[in-house]
C-alpha positions in Angstrom: -62.7 55.1 -61.3 -66.1 54.2 -62.9 -66.2 51.0 -60.8 -65.9 53.0 -57.6 -68.7 55.3 -58.7 -70.8 52.2 -59.5 -70.1 50.7 -56.0 -71.0 54.0 -54.3 -74.2 54.3 -56.2 -75.2 50.7 -55.5 -74.5 51.2 -51.8 -76.6 54.4 -51.6 -79.4 52.6 -53.5 -79.3 49.6 -51.1 -79.3 51.9 -48.1 -82.3 53.9 -49.4 -84.4 50.7 -50.1 -83.6 49.2 -46.7 -84.8 52.2 -44.9 -88.4 52.5 -46.2 -89.3 53.9 -42.8 -88.0 56.7 -40.6 -85.7 55.1 -38.1 -87.4 56.5 -35.1 -90.6 56.2 -33.1 -92.5 59.4 -33.9 -94.3 61.8 -31.6 -98.0 61.6 -32.5 -100.2 64.7 -32.1 -103.0 64.1 -29.6 -101.1 61.2 -27.9 -99.0 61.3 -24.8 -95.5 60.3 -25.9 -92.9 59.3 -23.4 -89.2 59.8 -23.9 -87.4 57.9 -26.7 -84.9 55.4 -25.4 -82.2 54.3 -27.9 -79.9 51.4 -27.7 -77.2 50.7 -30.3 -76.8 47.0 -31.0 -73.0 46.6 -31.3 -71.0 43.4 -31.3 -67.4 42.5 -31.8 -68.2 42.1 -35.5 -69.5 45.7 -35.7 -72.7 47.6 -35.6 -75.7 45.3 -35.8 -78.6 47.8 -35.7 -80.6 49.7 -33.1 -83.4 49.2 -30.6 -85.8 52.1 -29.8 -88.5 52.2 -27.2 -91.2 54.7 -26.4 -94.3 54.5 -24.2 -97.5 56.0 -25.7 -101.1 56.7 -24.6 -103.5 57.4 -27.4 -106.2 60.1 -27.3 -108.6 57.3 -26.3 -106.4 56.4 -23.3 -104.9 53.2 -24.8 -101.5 52.7 -23.2 -98.8 50.7 -24.9 -95.0 50.3 -25.3 -93.7 50.5 -28.8 -90.3 48.9 -29.7 -88.6 49.5 -33.1 -85.8 47.1 -33.9 -83.7 47.5 -37.0 -80.7 45.4 -38.0 -79.3 41.9 -38.4 -81.8 40.2 -36.0 -85.2 41.3 -37.5 -84.3 40.5 -41.1 -84.6 36.8 -40.2 -88.0 37.1 -38.5 -91.1 36.2 -40.4 -94.6 35.7 -39.0 -95.4 31.9 -38.8 -97.5 30.5 -41.6 -99.3 28.4 -39.1 -99.9 29.2 -35.5 -101.1 25.9 -34.1 -104.4 24.4 -33.3 -106.9 27.1 -32.6 -104.1 29.5 -32.0 -103.1 27.9 -28.7 -99.4 27.7 -28.0 -99.2 26.8 -24.3 -100.3 27.9 -20.9 -103.3 29.7 -22.2 -101.3 31.7 -24.7 -102.6 32.2 -28.2 -101.2 33.7 -31.4 -102.9 34.9 -34.6 -101.5 35.9 -37.9 -103.1 39.1 -39.0 -102.5 42.0 -41.4 -101.7 45.5 -40.2 -101.5 48.4 -42.7 -101.1 45.8 -45.5 -98.2 44.0 -43.8 -97.8 40.6 -42.2 -98.1 40.7 -38.4 -98.4 38.4 -35.5 -100.8 39.1 -32.5 -99.9 37.2 -29.3 -102.0 37.0 -26.2 -100.6 36.0 -22.9 -102.6 35.7 -19.6 -101.5 38.5 -17.2 -99.0 40.0 -19.7 -101.6 41.1 -22.3 -101.2 41.5 -26.0 -98.2 41.8 -28.2 -98.4 42.8 -31.8 -95.3 42.3 -34.1 -95.3 43.9 -37.5 -92.6 43.2 -40.1 -91.6 46.5 -41.8 -89.1 46.3 -44.6 -86.3 43.8 -45.0 -84.6 44.3 -41.6 -87.1 46.2 -39.4 -89.7 45.1 -36.9 -92.3 47.2 -34.9 -93.7 45.6 -31.7 -96.5 47.0 -29.6 -97.2 45.6 -26.2 -100.1 46.4 -23.8 -101.7 44.9 -20.8 -105.0 46.8 -21.3 -105.5 47.3 -25.1 -107.7 45.1 -27.2 -106.7 43.7 -30.6 -108.4 46.4 -32.7 -107.0 49.2 -30.5 -103.4 47.8 -30.8 -103.8 47.3 -34.5 -105.1 50.8 -35.0 -102.2 52.2 -32.9 -99.7 50.3 -35.0 -101.3 51.6 -38.2 -101.1 55.2 -36.9 -97.4 54.8 -36.0 -96.6 53.2 -39.4 -98.4 56.1 -41.2 -96.4 58.7 -39.2 -93.1 56.8 -39.8 -93.8 56.7 -43.6 -94.7 60.4 -43.6 -91.5 61.3 -41.7 -89.4 59.3 -44.2 -91.1 61.0 -47.2 -90.3 64.4 -45.7 -86.6 63.6 -45.6 
């Protein structure tokens, strides 16, 4: 009986530490927030996580798509230690390793498509922001704002 209690306590502790962030893309006061789209990532082997998407426009008019992915896939992703010579990858694309809200992140730039900012949050969570019109600082600030709101929502629960 004590062993079962131990296993239950260990499972609860593991779940609590793996979800350091609220598992949602929050509504941010002063921003235009589109509807939240949710996709459960299920496979024959069972539930593998979830994929959430929401379009935002900040108070300054910066428009971007945010994607929150949690589960088996993101836990293996790490920003590259090296990005290549001068950040160039191919076809005019570039990538830069940066820090956002004290976390490792990768900023990618692609002609025509714009910027993509990927931030590793927790063991198995990744937040991605994509924009055709935002600059590096605008996208990083938007990511920091979302992370702050996600942390605050988690603290309230």
